[in-house]
C-alpha positions in Angstrom: -51.3 -45.2 29.0 -50.4 -41.6 30.0 -49.6 -38.8 27.5 -46.6 -36.7 28.6 -46.5 -34.2 25.7 -48.3 -33.7 22.4 -47.3 -31.7 19.3 -48.5 -31.6 15.7 -46.3 -31.9 12.7 -47.3 -30.8 9.2 -44.9 -32.9 7.2 -42.7 -31.3 4.6 -40.2 -32.9 2.2 -36.6 -32.1 1.7 -34.7 -34.3 -0.7 -35.2 -37.9 0.6 -36.5 -37.0 4.1 -40.1 -36.2 5.1 -41.4 -34.7 8.4 -40.3 -31.7 10.4 -36.7 -31.2 9.2 -35.9 -27.9 11.0 -37.5 -24.5 11.5 -35.8 -23.1 8.3 -36.9 -26.0 6.0 -40.2 -27.5 4.9 -42.5 -28.8 7.6 -43.8 -27.2 10.8 -44.4 -28.2 14.4 -47.1 -26.6 16.5 -49.0 -27.0 19.8 -52.3 -27.5 18.0 -53.3 -28.9 14.6 -52.8 -26.1 12.1 -51.4 -23.8 14.7 -48.4 -21.5 14.5 -44.8 -22.7 14.8 -44.1 -23.9 18.3 -41.5 -26.6 19.0 -41.4 -26.2 22.8 -41.3 -29.6 24.7 -41.5 -28.3 28.3 -44.0 -30.9 29.3 -41.5 -33.6 28.2 -38.2 -32.0 29.3 -38.2 -28.6 30.9 -36.5 -26.0 28.6 -36.2 -28.4 25.7 -37.3 -27.9 22.0 -37.9 -30.3 19.2 -35.1 -29.5 16.7 -36.3 -32.0 14.1 -38.4 -35.2 13.6 -38.1 -36.7 10.2 -37.6 -40.0 8.4 -36.4 -41.6 5.2 -37.6 -45.0 4.1 -34.9 -46.6 6.3 -34.3 -44.4 9.2 -36.4 -42.3 11.6 -34.7 -39.5 13.5 -35.8 -37.4 16.5 -33.6 -34.5 17.7 -34.3 -32.6 20.8 -32.4 -29.5 21.7 -31.1 -29.7 25.3 -31.3 -26.0 26.4 -31.2 -26.6 30.1 -29.3 -30.0 30.5 -32.6 -31.7 31.3 -32.9 -34.0 28.3 -32.1 -37.7 29.1 -33.0 -41.1 27.7 -36.1 -41.5 29.9 -39.3 -39.9 30.9 -41.3 -41.5 28.1 -41.7 -45.0 26.8 -42.9 -44.5 23.2 -43.7 -41.8 20.7 -46.6 -42.0 18.3 -46.7 -40.5 14.8 -50.5 -40.6 14.2 -51.2 -44.2 14.9 -47.7 -45.5 14.3 -45.8 -46.2 17.6 -42.1 -46.3 18.2 -40.6 -47.6 21.5 -37.9 -45.4 23.0 -35.8 -48.4 23.9 -35.7 -49.6 20.3 -33.9 -46.4 19.3 -30.2 -45.8 19.3 -29.7 -42.8 21.7 -26.8 -40.3 21.6 -26.3 -37.1 23.4 -24.2 -34.6 21.4 -22.7 -32.1 23.9 -21.2 -30.1 21.1 -24.4 -29.3 19.3 -26.5 -29.5 22.4 -28.9 -32.0 20.8 -30.0 -35.4 21.9 -30.9 -37.9 19.2 -33.0 -41.0 18.9 -32.6 -43.1 15.7 -34.9 -45.9 14.7 -34.5 -48.4 11.8 -37.7 -48.4 9.8 -38.9 -50.2 6.6 -41.1 -47.4 5.4 -41.5 -43.7 6.0 -44.2 -43.0 8.6 -44.5 -39.4 7.3 -46.3 -38.4 4.1 -45.5 -35.0 2.7 -48.4 -32.5 3.2 -50.1 -34.6 6.0 -50.5 -33.3 9.6 -49.8 -35.8 12.4 -50.4 -35.8 16.1 -47.0 -36.5 17.8 -47.5 -37.9 21.3 -44.9 -38.9 23.8 -46.4 -41.4 26.2 -45.7 -43.7 29.1 -46.9 -47.3 29.5 -48.2 -46.5 33.0 -51.6 -45.0 33.6 -51.9 -41.5 35.0 -53.7 -38.2 34.9 -51.6 -36.9 32.0 -50.1 -33.5 31.8 -46.5 -34.6 32.4 -44.6 -36.3 35.2 -43.7 -34.5 38.3 -40.9 -35.2 40.8 -37.1 -35.3 41.0 -34.8 -37.4 38.8 -31.0 -37.7 39.2 -28.7 -39.2 36.6 -25.0 -40.1 36.6 -22.5 -39.0 34.0 -23.6 -41.8 31.7 -27.2 -40.6 31.7 -28.3 -43.6 33.8 -31.2 -43.0 36.1 -30.0 -43.1 39.8 -32.9 -41.6 41.7 -36.5 -41.0 40.6 -39.3 -39.5 42.8 -41.7 -38.9 39.8 -43.4 -42.3 40.2 -46.0 -42.9 42.8 -45.0 -44.8 46.0 -47.0 -46.3 48.7 -46.8 -44.5 52.0 -48.1 -44.6 55.6 -51.2 -42.4 55.6 -53.3 -41.5 58.7 -57.0 -41.9 57.9 -58.8 -41.2 61.2 -58.8 -41.1 65.0 -61.8 -42.9 66.4 -63.1 -44.0 69.8 -65.1 -47.2 69.9 -67.1 -47.8 73.0 -68.5 -51.4 73.5 -70.6 -52.9 76.3 -69.9 -56.4 77.7 -72.6 -59.0 77.3 -75.1 -56.6 75.7 -75.8 -57.6 72.1 -75.7 -55.8 69.8 -73.8 -53.1 71.8 -70.8 -55.5 72.1 -69.9 -54.8 68.5 -69.9 -51.7 66.1 -69.5 -51.3 62.4 -67.1 -48.7 61.1 -66.6 -47.2 57.6 -63.0 -47.8 56.5 -61.8 -46.2 53.3 -60.6 -48.6 50.6 -60.8 -51.9 52.5 -61.7 -54.8 50.2 -61.2 -58.0 52.2 -60.0 -59.5 55.5 -56.6 -60.1 53.9 -56.5 -56.4 52.8 -57.4 -55.3 56.3 -54.7 -57.5 57.8 -52.0 -56.5 55.3 -52.6 -52.8 54.6 -54.1 -51.2 57.7 -52.8 -50.3 61.1 -54.8 -49.6 64.2 -52.7 -47.9 66.9 -54.4 -47.9 70.3 -53.5 -44.6 71.9 -55.4 -44.6 75.2 -54.3 -48.0 76.7 -57.9 -49.0 77.1 -60.5 -47.9 79.7 -62.2 -50.3 82.0 -65.0 -49.5 84.4 -64.5 -50.0 88.1 -66.6 -53.2 88.1 -64.5 -55.0 85.5 -61.6 -57.2 86.2 -58.0 -56.4 85.4 -57.3 -52.7 84.6 -54.9 -52.7 81.6 -57.6 -52.9 79.0 -57.9 -55.1 75.9 -58.0 -54.2 72.2 -61.2 -54.9 70.4 -61.3 -57.6 67.7 -61.4 -56.0 64.2 -62.9 -57.9 61.3 -63.9 -57.3 57.7 -67.6 -57.0 56.9 -68.0 -55.7 53.3 -66.2 -53.3 50.9 -65.5 -50.2 52.9 -66.9 -51.6 56.2 -65.3 -53.3 59.2 -66.5 -54.4 62.6 -65.1 -53.8 66.1 -66.2 -56.6 68.5 -65.5 -56.7 72.3 -62.7 -59.2 72.9 -63.9 -60.4 76.3 -67.6 -60.6 77.4 -66.8 -61.8 80.9 -67.9 -59.6 83.9 -66.8 -59.8 87.5 -67.8 -58.2 90.8 -65.6 -56.3 93.3 -64.2 -59.6 94.6 -63.2 -61.0 91.2 -66.0 -63.5 91.0 -68.1 -63.9 87.9 -71.1 -61.6 87.8 -73.9 -60.4 85.4 -72.8 -57.6 83.1 -74.5 -54.2 83.4 -74.2 -50.8 81.7 -71.1 -50.0 83.6 -69.2 -52.9 82.0 -67.8 -51.1 79.0 -64.5 -50.9 77.2 -63.7 -47.7 75.3 -60.7 -47.8 73.0 -59.3 -44.9 70.9 -57.4 -45.8 67.8 -55.4 -43.9 65.2 -56.2 -45.6 61.9 -53.5 -45.8 59.2 -53.2 -47.3 55.8 -49.9 -48.6 54.5 -49.0 -49.9 51.1 -52.2 -48.6 49.4 -52.9 -45.8 46.9 -56.3 -44.5 47.9 
């Protein structure tokens, strides 16, 4: 769970309703328990204020003043009054453009507020996060339906490293090399979520066959560790005939290492 915004209500009573009725009636809302009056909800909706949050034995009402046209029926999944939780989607939502207040109304079987008691009021999301609010850009249509949302984390292509791996043919253990790779957990993870872009085209010594180079074989070893292994241990002389390998028979490959589809 992630807390988007928290206020404290010292519940007051006015006729049949209990809670924070308005700034001019019994009940107060503050930033801290026992603090001075502060109904600002900037962490929830920029420029918004809690106009009232009260209940009868049958109906719970939340009014938020939309001072900057930022209040919409999203951005939080449930609100808690102490330990009692109320899902946003269970409420009837209306936006009153005349009064400038948005309203969420829940049907209840008992009043969650008790006169004279102070409650922590927390607006929360069901997703985990660092708290302190959501950041990003949201766009809504004229019916307040969410059309675009950049406030949720997305997987992206991230460059992790540029590395040159030099391996020697036929010279165990120099024909392989371990490499620390951030976040890798399995061979499947390595295959699906990492990219190794060979940027030098391969380098072969003068005594090796061919000339175009070959990419190393890359395999998973353990969490955070992979291995580069030379792909071809065959060595040849100037005439293309098989020959014993020596220290000149090397392949050096330079890779740009990327992760895709992972949150590291």
